[in-house]
C-alpha positions as CSV (number, residue, x, y, z in Angstrom):
1,M,0.0,-0.1,0.0
2,L,1.1,3.6,-0.6
3,N,1.8,5.8,2.3
4,K,1.4,9.6,2.7
5,N,5.0,10.1,1.6
6,D,4.3,8.2,-1.7
7,L,1.1,10.2,-2.3
8,N,3.0,13.4,-2.0
9,K,5.6,12.1,-4.5
10,L,2.7,11.3,-6.9
11,L,1.3,14.7,-6.4
12,D,4.6,16.4,-7.2
13,F,5.0,14.1,-10.2
14,T,1.5,15.1,-11.5
15,L,2.2,18.8,-11.1
16,E,5.6,18.5,-12.7
17,I,4.5,16.5,-15.7
18,Q,1.7,19.0,-16.5
19,N,4.3,21.7,-17.1
20,I,6.2,19.8,-19.7
21,D,6.1,21.8,-22.8
22,Y,9.0,20.4,-24.8
23,D,10.5,16.8,-25.2
24,F,7.9,15.1,-23.2
25,R,9.6,11.6,-23.5
26,Q,13.0,12.6,-22.2
27,K,11.7,14.7,-19.3
28,T,9.3,12.0,-18.3
29,L,12.0,9.4,-18.3
30,N,14.3,11.6,-16.2
31,M,11.4,12.1,-13.7
32,I,10.8,8.4,-13.4
33,S,14.5,7.7,-12.9
34,E,14.7,10.3,-10.1
35,L,11.6,8.9,-8.4
36,F,12.7,5.3,-8.3
37,N,16.4,5.9,-8.4
38,Y,16.8,3.6,-11.5
39,D,20.4,3.7,-12.8
40,N,19.6,1.4,-15.8
41,M,18.3,1.6,-19.3
42,N,14.9,3.1,-20.1
43,F,13.2,3.0,-23.4
44,F,10.2,4.9,-24.6
45,F,8.4,4.7,-27.8
46,Y,5.2,6.1,-29.1
47,D,2.3,4.8,-31.3
48,L,4.0,3.3,-34.4
49,D,1.2,4.6,-36.6
50,S,2.4,8.1,-36.1
51,N,4.0,10.0,-39.1
52,D,6.4,11.9,-37.0
53,I,9.8,10.1,-36.8
54,N,10.6,12.0,-33.6
55,L,7.6,10.3,-31.9
56,C,8.3,6.8,-33.3
57,N,11.9,6.5,-32.6
58,P,12.8,5.2,-29.1
59,T,14.7,7.4,-26.7
60,S,16.4,6.6,-23.4
61,T,18.1,7.9,-20.3
62,K,21.1,6.8,-18.4
63,T,22.5,4.5,-21.0
64,V,25.5,4.3,-23.3
65,E,25.1,5.6,-26.7
66,K,26.4,2.4,-28.2
67,A,23.5,0.5,-26.6
68,M,20.8,2.8,-27.8
69,N,22.2,2.8,-31.4
70,S,22.3,-0.9,-31.4
71,Y,18.7,-1.1,-30.1
72,I,17.3,1.3,-32.7
73,K,19.1,-0.4,-35.6
74,H,18.7,-4.1,-34.7
75,Y,16.5,-4.8,-31.7
76,F,13.7,-2.2,-31.7
77,Y,11.3,-4.5,-33.6
78,K,12.6,-7.6,-31.9
79,D,11.8,-6.4,-28.4
80,I,9.4,-8.9,-26.9
81,F,7.4,-5.9,-25.6
82,H,7.2,-4.2,-29.0
83,K,3.5,-4.4,-30.0
84,A,4.4,-5.9,-33.5
85,Y,5.8,-8.9,-31.5
86,S,3.9,-9.1,-28.3
87,S,0.3,-8.7,-29.9
88,S,0.7,-12.1,-31.4
89,L,1.4,-13.6,-27.9
90,N,-1.2,-11.9,-25.8
91,N,-3.8,-9.6,-27.1
92,N,-5.0,-8.6,-23.7
93,L,-1.6,-7.8,-22.4
94,Y,-1.8,-4.0,-22.7
95,H,-4.9,-3.8,-20.5
96,N,-2.5,-4.0,-17.6
97,K,-0.8,-1.0,-16.1
98,V,2.6,-2.8,-15.4
99,I,3.7,-5.9,-17.3
100,T,6.8,-8.1,-16.9
101,V,8.4,-10.8,-19.0
102,K,6.5,-13.4,-17.0
103,D,3.2,-12.0,-18.3
104,L,4.4,-12.7,-21.9
105,M,6.2,-16.0,-21.9
106,S,8.0,-18.5,-19.8
107,S,11.4,-17.9,-18.4
108,Y,12.7,-20.6,-20.8
109,N,11.3,-19.0,-23.9
110,F,12.6,-15.6,-22.8
111,T,16.1,-16.7,-22.1
112,H,16.2,-18.4,-25.6
113,S,14.9,-15.4,-27.5
114,E,17.2,-13.6,-29.9
115,Y,16.4,-10.3,-28.1
116,Y,17.6,-11.7,-24.7
117,N,20.6,-13.5,-25.9
118,D,21.9,-11.0,-28.5
119,F,21.0,-7.7,-26.8
120,L,20.1,-7.9,-23.1
121,R,22.8,-10.4,-22.0
122,Y,25.5,-8.3,-23.8
123,Y,24.7,-5.4,-21.4
124,D,24.0,-7.6,-18.4
125,W,20.3,-6.7,-18.3
126,D,17.7,-9.3,-17.3
127,N,14.4,-8.4,-15.6
128,Q,12.3,-6.0,-17.8
129,I,9.3,-4.0,-16.6
130,V,7.0,-2.2,-19.1
131,L,4.4,0.5,-18.6
132,P,2.0,0.4,-21.6
133,L,0.5,3.8,-22.0
134,N,-3.0,3.2,-23.4
135,Y,-5.7,5.8,-23.7
136,N,-9.1,4.3,-24.6
137,A,-8.3,2.1,-27.5
138,R,-5.2,3.8,-28.6
139,Q,-1.7,2.7,-27.6
140,L,0.1,6.0,-27.1
141,G,3.4,4.5,-26.1
142,V,5.5,2.3,-23.9
143,I,8.0,2.9,-21.2
144,A,10.4,0.0,-20.6
145,I,12.7,-0.3,-17.6
146,L,15.5,-2.8,-17.6
147,K,16.9,-4.1,-14.5
148,Q,20.5,-5.5,-14.4
149,D,21.1,-9.2,-14.0
150,G,20.8,-10.3,-10.4
151,Q,18.4,-7.5,-9.3
152,K,15.1,-8.3,-7.7
153,D,11.9,-8.8,-9.7
154,V,9.4,-6.0,-9.4
155,T,8.0,-5.8,-5.9
156,T,4.4,-5.4,-4.9
157,Y,5.2,-1.9,-3.6
158,E,7.0,-1.0,-6.9
159,Y,4.1,-2.5,-8.9
160,C,1.5,-0.4,-7.1
161,L,3.5,2.9,-7.4
162,L,4.3,2.2,-11.1
163,S,0.6,1.6,-11.8
164,K,-0.3,5.1,-10.4
165,I,2.6,6.6,-12.4
166,N,1.3,5.0,-15.5
167,E,-2.2,6.6,-15.1
168,I,-0.6,10.0,-14.5
169,I,1.7,9.8,-17.6
170,T,-1.0,8.4,-19.9
171,Q,-3.4,11.2,-19.1
172,S,-0.7,13.9,-19.6
173,L,0.6,12.2,-22.7
174,N,-2.8,12.1,-24.3
175,M,-3.2,15.8,-23.8
176,Y,0.3,16.5,-25.0
177,L,-0.2,14.6,-28.2
178,K,-3.6,16.3,-28.8
179,E,-1.9,19.6,-28.5
180,F,1.0,18.6,-30.7
181,E,-1.3,17.2,-33.4
182,S,-3.5,20.3,-33.3
183,N,-0.5,22.5,-33.6
184,Q,0.9,20.4,-36.4
185,E,-2.4,20.7,-38.4
186,A,-2.5,24.4,-37.8
187,N,1.0,24.8,-39.1
188,I,0.3,22.8,-42.2
189,F,-2.9,24.8,-42.8
190,K,-1.0,28.1,-42.4
191,S,2.0,27.2,-44.5
192,S,-0.3,25.8,-47.3
193,Y,-2.9,28.6,-47.4
194,S,-0.4,31.5,-46.9
195,V,0.9,31.2,-50.5
196,I,-2.2,30.3,-52.6
197,P,-3.1,33.0,-55.2
198,T,-6.6,33.2,-53.8
199,G,-7.2,35.4,-50.7
200,L,-8.4,33.5,-47.7
201,M,-10.0,34.9,-44.5
202,I,-11.7,33.1,-41.6
203,L,-14.1,35.1,-39.4
204,N,-15.7,34.1,-36.1
205,Y,-19.4,34.4,-35.5
206,Q,-18.9,38.1,-34.6
207,F,-17.3,38.7,-38.0
208,S,-13.9,39.4,-36.4
209,H,-11.1,38.0,-38.4
210,I,-9.2,35.0,-37.0
211,Y,-7.0,34.1,-40.0
212,T,-5.9,36.0,-43.1
213,N,-3.5,34.7,-45.6
214,D,-0.8,36.7,-47.3
215,T,-2.8,37.2,-50.5
216,A,-5.8,38.5,-48.6
217,K,-3.7,40.8,-46.6
218,E,-2.3,42.3,-49.9
219,Y,-5.8,42.6,-51.4
220,C,-7.1,44.4,-48.2
221,K,-4.1,46.7,-48.3
222,I,-4.8,47.7,-52.0
223,I,-8.5,48.3,-51.3
224,S,-7.6,50.5,-48.2
225,E,-5.1,52.6,-50.2
226,N,-7.6,53.1,-53.0
227,R,-10.1,54.3,-50.5
228,N,-7.7,56.4,-48.5
229,Y,-8.3,54.5,-45.3
230,F,-5.9,55.4,-42.5
231,S,-4.1,52.2,-41.5
232,P,-1.2,52.6,-39.1
233,T,-1.0,48.9,-38.6
234,K,-1.6,45.7,-40.6
235,N,-4.6,44.7,-38.7
236,E,-6.1,48.1,-38.9
237,Y,-6.6,48.0,-42.6
238,I,-7.8,44.4,-42.4
239,N,-10.4,45.3,-39.8
240,K,-11.7,48.2,-42.0
241,I,-12.2,45.9,-45.0
242,V,-13.9,43.3,-42.7
243,D,-16.2,46.0,-41.4
244,L,-17.0,47.0,-44.9
245,L,-17.6,43.4,-45.8
246,T,-19.9,42.9,-42.8
247,S,-22.0,45.9,-43.7
248,E,-22.6,44.7,-47.2
249,Y,-23.3,41.1,-46.2
250,H,-25.9,42.0,-43.7
251,K,-27.4,44.7,-45.8
252,N,-27.8,42.6,-49.0
253,N,-27.9,39.1,-47.4
254,N,-25.7,38.0,-50.3
255,N,-22.9,35.4,-50.2
256,E,-21.0,37.1,-53.1
257,I,-19.9,40.7,-52.5
258,N,-17.9,43.0,-54.8
259,I,-15.7,45.6,-53.2
260,D,-13.8,47.7,-55.8
261,S,-12.3,45.2,-58.3
262,Y,-12.4,42.2,-55.8
263,T,-15.1,39.5,-55.3
264,F,-15.6,38.2,-51.7
265,K,-17.4,34.8,-51.6
266,I,-18.6,34.0,-48.1
267,Y,-19.2,30.4,-46.9
268,P,-20.6,29.8,-43.4
269,F,-19.7,26.7,-41.5
270,I,-20.6,25.3,-38.1
271,V,-18.1,24.4,-35.2
272,S,-18.4,23.2,-31.8
273,S,-17.4,25.8,-29.2
274,T,-15.5,25.4,-25.9
275,Y,-18.7,25.3,-24.0
276,H,-20.2,22.5,-26.1
277,T,-22.5,24.9,-28.1
278,I,-22.7,25.5,-31.8
279,E,-21.2,28.5,-33.4
280,T,-21.3,29.8,-36.9
281,M,-18.0,30.8,-38.5
282,Y,-17.2,32.1,-42.0
283,T,-14.6,31.2,-44.7
284,I,-14.1,33.9,-47.2
285,Y,-12.4,33.6,-50.6
286,I,-11.2,36.8,-52.3
287,T,-10.4,36.9,-56.0
288,E,-9.3,39.8,-58.1
289,D,-11.7,40.6,-60.8
290,E,-10.5,40.4,-64.4
291,Q,-9.4,43.8,-65.6
292,P,-10.1,44.9,-69.2
293,E,-6.5,45.7,-69.7
294,K,-5.5,42.2,-68.6
295,T,-8.3,40.7,-70.8
296,N,-7.0,42.7,-73.8
297,E,-3.3,41.5,-73.1
298,K,-4.5,38.0,-73.3
299,K,-6.3,38.5,-76.5
300,L,-3.3,40.3,-78.1
301,I,-0.5,37.9,-76.9
302,N,-0.3,36.3,-80.4
303,Y,0.4,39.7,-82.1
304,K,3.8,40.1,-80.5
305,L,3.1,43.7,-79.4
306,T,5.6,45.6,-77.3
307,K,4.7,46.9,-73.8
308,R,4.6,50.5,-75.2
309,E,2.2,49.3,-77.9
310,L,-0.1,47.6,-75.4
311,E,-0.2,50.8,-73.3
312,I,-1.3,52.8,-76.4
313,I,-4.0,50.2,-77.2
314,N,-5.5,50.4,-73.8
315,L,-5.6,54.3,-74.0
316,L,-7.1,54.0,-77.5
317,L,-9.9,51.8,-75.9
318,K,-10.6,54.6,-73.4
319,G,-11.2,56.9,-76.3
320,L,-8.2,59.1,-76.0
321,T,-6.9,61.0,-79.0
322,N,-3.3,60.8,-80.3
323,T,-2.5,64.2,-78.7
324,E,-4.0,63.1,-75.3
325,I,-2.1,59.8,-75.5
326,A,1.1,61.7,-76.2
327,D,0.6,64.0,-73.3
328,Q,-0.1,61.1,-70.9
329,L,2.9,59.0,-72.0
330,F,5.1,62.1,-72.3
331,L,5.9,61.3,-75.9
332,S,5.6,63.4,-79.1
333,S,2.5,63.1,-81.4
334,H,4.9,61.9,-84.2
335,T,6.0,59.0,-82.0
336,I,2.5,58.0,-81.1
337,R,1.5,58.0,-84.7
338,T,4.5,55.8,-85.5
339,H,3.5,53.3,-82.7
340,I,-0.2,53.3,-84.0
341,Q,1.1,52.5,-87.6
342,N,3.2,49.6,-86.2
343,I,0.1,48.3,-84.3
344,Y,-2.0,48.4,-87.5
345,A,0.5,46.5,-89.4
346,K,0.8,43.8,-86.6
347,M,-2.9,43.5,-86.3
348,D,-3.6,43.6,-90.0
349,V,-6.0,46.6,-89.9
350,N,-5.9,49.9,-91.8
351,N,-7.5,52.5,-89.3
352,R,-8.6,53.1,-85.8
353,T,-12.2,52.0,-86.3
354,A,-11.2,48.6,-87.7
355,L,-8.7,48.2,-84.7
356,L,-11.3,49.0,-82.1
357,Y,-13.8,46.5,-83.8
358,K,-11.1,43.9,-83.7
359,L,-10.3,44.4,-80.1
360,N,-14.0,44.5,-79.0
361,S,-15.1,41.4,-81.1
C-alpha cells in the first residue's frame, strides 16, 4: 500500500508532468528515474502509426550511446514488448498498467529469445518492466525499464507505485499529443494557405477575423489605399475591410460581394465551441476581378506587341486622341503615330475603327 509520503511524490509528479512543454519523452524518463532511483536503461516509444519520426523513434536515459544505437538499428522491432511482437502472444496484455516478462512468456522462452541472448545479456540486463501507455483504444506509447542481471523482480510496492505513475503519464501524454497534433495541423494549414493565389479569410461568429493569408492581406491593403483608409497597422486596414464586408453582407444578405475590383465569396460553417455549443463561422475567398487591360493583353498575346504598344491600345480603348495619349505618356505626337502604324501592321488593320472593332469582337 502507498503511504502519505508516496502520495506526496505522486502529487509532485503530477504537477511537474503537466508543465512539460518540450521533449515530453526525455523529461518523463528523467522524472521516473529520479523517483525510483533507477540507474539502468529506459526505453520509450510512441504509437508506431504516427507519421512523425521523432515520436516513433525510441529514446532513453542513463544509457550508453552504443547500446541505444544498437537497439534502434537491430532490436527495436525484436523487443518482446514491442506491439508488433507481443500482440501475437497476448492480445489482452496491454490492458495491464505494469507488465513483466513473466506476463508474456515462460522464463525458458525468454532466455532463448534472440532479443535476450543478443542484446540484453550483452549489457547484463535481465528483468524488464514495461508501462503500456494506453488511452481508450489507442496505444500511445511504452516505457520499458531494464533491471540488471541479479536485481530483484518488481516488488508489490513497486508495482503499485508504477501503476499510479502509468495513469498520470497516460493522461498527460494524451493531452500533450492532442496539442502537438493540433499545432501540427494548424502549421500545415497556415503554410499551405499563406501562399495560394486566392485570398483566404476566416471570421468568427462576430465577424472578427481569425486568420488571413498573405494574398488576402495584400488585397485588403490595396483596397484600403484606393479608399484612402488610414491604416497605421496591418490589422487596422484588415479590420476596415472586414467592417465594410460585414455591412454589405448584412445589408444585401448575399454570399458574393464585390468591393472595388475584388469579389468576396462567403461560406458559413458550423463548429463546436469550448462550452459545447454550436457557433457559426465564415470562410471567405477573395479573388481579383479580371481587368479589361489584362483581358486585352491575353487577346493580343499572339500579335507580339511591345509593352508600349499595349499601353497605347489600352488608351485608345478609353477613347483618348493621339494628342491626349502623347501627353499622358510624355511622348511626341509623331512618336504616337508611328506606334499606331506599327500596331495596324501587326494586327492587319488599316484604321482606328477597324482596330477597335477587332479588339472588342
